[in-house]
C-alpha angles and dihedrals in degrees: 000000000000117000114237114248114246116252092235090057090051090052092047092047092048093050091047091052092046090051092051092048093049092048093049092045091048092050091050093048092046089052092048099043101028088224116136096191094107089061089064100045119011102042097047090049092053093047090049088057090048091049091051092050091047093050092048093048095049093046090050091049090049092053092046091051091049090054091046093049091046091054092047098046098028096226141080105281098179122031113229109234126197108233095170091095090063093060 
């Protein structure tokens, strides 16, 4: 029986594919038109979206692993620290 793929992995995969498509399309259009404007606007915007998705995915995986380790070992493995005072 095949395990169902997590929704967060689907989101991350979709954004990664979209980023690759936009970069390839931008490179082709830059080559055809000799206009470097997309390098200043489109590509940074797409990579910002990818960075946000990556940060969300890794934070979610971290929290899931903390819960899993806590259930296995029965104690607090990682102490939650309040970093809001540093902001």
